[in-house]
C-alpha positions as a Python dict, from the first residue, in 0.01 Angstrom:
ca = {
    (1, 'Q'): (0, 0, 0),
    (2, 'V'): (146, 349, -91),
    (3, 'Q'): (214, 569, 195),
    (4, 'L'): (294, 940, 246),
    (5, 'V'): (465, 980, 581),
    (6, 'E'): (427, 1325, 737),
    (7, 'S'): (613, 1478, 1018),
    (8, 'G'): (682, 1810, 1192),
    (9, 'G'): (349, 1921, 1354),
    (10, 'G'): (324, 2048, 1701),
    (11, 'L'): (249, 2348, 1922),
    (12, 'V'): (384, 2679, 1842),
    (13, 'Q'): (319, 3033, 1967),
    (14, 'P'): (177, 3302, 1738),
    (15, 'G'): (445, 3450, 1521),
    (16, 'G'): (650, 3133, 1532),
    (17, 'S'): (765, 2879, 1265),
    (18, 'L'): (729, 2516, 1192),
    (19, 'R'): (840, 2292, 906),
    (20, 'L'): (636, 2002, 790),
    (21, 'S'): (775, 1715, 589),
    (22, 'C'): (599, 1454, 373),
    (23, 'A'): (811, 1155, 237),
    (24, 'A'): (672, 969, -49),
    (25, 'P'): (776, 659, -234),
    (26, 'G'): (1007, 745, -542),
    (27, 'S'): (741, 617, -778),
    (28, 'I'): (516, 887, -662),
    (29, 'F'): (743, 1157, -594),
    (30, 'R'): (915, 1160, -944),
    (31, 'F'): (592, 1181, -1142),
    (32, 'Y'): (329, 1378, -962),
    (33, 'T'): (233, 1710, -828),
    (34, 'M'): (219, 1701, -457),
    (35, 'G'): (79, 1943, -205),
    (36, 'W'): (-54, 2029, 143),
    (37, 'Y'): (-415, 2071, 252),
    (38, 'R'): (-554, 2144, 584),
    (39, 'R'): (-859, 2100, 784),
    (40, 'V'): (-995, 2292, 1078),
    (41, 'P'): (-1251, 2097, 1287),
    (42, 'G'): (-1599, 2155, 1167),
    (43, 'K'): (-1472, 2278, 822),
    (44, 'Q'): (-1386, 2133, 489),
    (45, 'R'): (-1046, 2042, 390),
    (46, 'E'): (-872, 2328, 209),
    (47, 'L'): (-574, 2369, -22),
    (48, 'V'): (-261, 2521, 135),
    (49, 'A'): (1, 2491, -129),
    (50, 'T'): (100, 2266, -431),
    (51, 'I'): (423, 2220, -613),
    (52, 'T'): (463, 2054, -953),
    (53, 'L'): (749, 1842, -1093),
    (54, 'S'): (907, 2155, -1252),
    (55, 'G'): (877, 2343, -918),
    (56, 'S'): (579, 2569, -987),
    (57, 'R'): (412, 2661, -669),
    (58, 'N'): (58, 2755, -591),
    (59, 'Y'): (-59, 2906, -253),
    (60, 'A'): (-391, 2974, -78),
    (61, 'D'): (-424, 3356, -51),
    (62, 'S'): (-428, 3314, 336),
    (63, 'V'): (-77, 3169, 353),
    (64, 'E'): (90, 3358, 64),
    (65, 'D'): (398, 3540, 177),
    (66, 'R'): (404, 3333, 498),
    (67, 'F'): (432, 2969, 383),
    (68, 'T'): (676, 2806, 142),
    (69, 'I'): (639, 2469, -22),
    (70, 'S'): (950, 2300, -161),
    (71, 'R'): (1075, 1957, -278),
    (72, 'D'): (1391, 1759, -226),
    (73, 'S'): (1453, 1504, -507),
    (74, 'T'): (1733, 1353, -321),
    (75, 'K'): (1491, 1249, -28),
    (76, 'N'): (1166, 1214, -213),
    (77, 'T'): (1021, 1468, 34),
    (78, 'I'): (820, 1774, 17),
    (79, 'Y'): (829, 2041, 287),
    (80, 'L'): (604, 2317, 404),
    (81, 'Q'): (794, 2602, 581),
    (82, 'M'): (535, 2792, 787),
    (83, 'N'): (639, 3136, 914),
    (84, 'S'): (449, 3407, 1094),
    (85, 'L'): (199, 3151, 1213),
    (86, 'K'): (-144, 3263, 1341),
    (87, 'P'): (-406, 3091, 1568),
    (88, 'E'): (-620, 3062, 1248),
    (89, 'D'): (-370, 2830, 1096),
    (90, 'T'): (-439, 2571, 1369),
    (91, 'A'): (-539, 2262, 1166),
    (92, 'V'): (-462, 1914, 1073),
    (93, 'Y'): (-229, 1938, 780),
    (94, 'Y'): (-234, 1652, 513),
    (95, 'C'): (5, 1576, 245),
    (96, 'H'): (-176, 1497, -83),
    (97, 'V'): (-115, 1364, -437),
    (98, 'P'): (-418, 1513, -632),
    (99, 'T'): (-379, 1291, -933),
    (100, 'M'): (-376, 962, -731),
    (101, 'K'): (-619, 1088, -469),
    (102, 'L'): (-363, 987, -209),
    (103, 'W'): (-350, 1128, 138),
    (104, 'G'): (-119, 1122, 429),
    (105, 'Q'): (-236, 1055, 782),
    (106, 'G'): (-226, 1411, 883),
    (107, 'T'): (-25, 1608, 1138),
    (108, 'L'): (-166, 1856, 1393),
    (109, 'V'): (-42, 2214, 1406),
    (110, 'T'): (-163, 2406, 1701),
    (111, 'V'): (-86, 2777, 1704),
    (112, 'S'): (-157, 2913, 2063),
    (113, 'S'): (-10, 3118, 2333),
}
């Protein structure tokens, strides 16, 4: 079974930073756009950012200029660097491969003082 392995969530104060990681099998990483989504309890899952094989990036308006998505082909891993975190960024963050409808297990990010 194909798995996306996420890590890096946790508790951070407002204004702080976190970096999420998502490791994928090479057969996935080398051929598909990948991204990060998040879900706040009681709300639908929403796009945070995506990155294509060529490195083109797309961000939700709410995270533009604060979050950066990147990919490391030597580790088959994508990252989400989150800076200037706000309480409204609190959510479960999921790694996603849209073409394959593949989701990670999710990692909780809590922004609170």
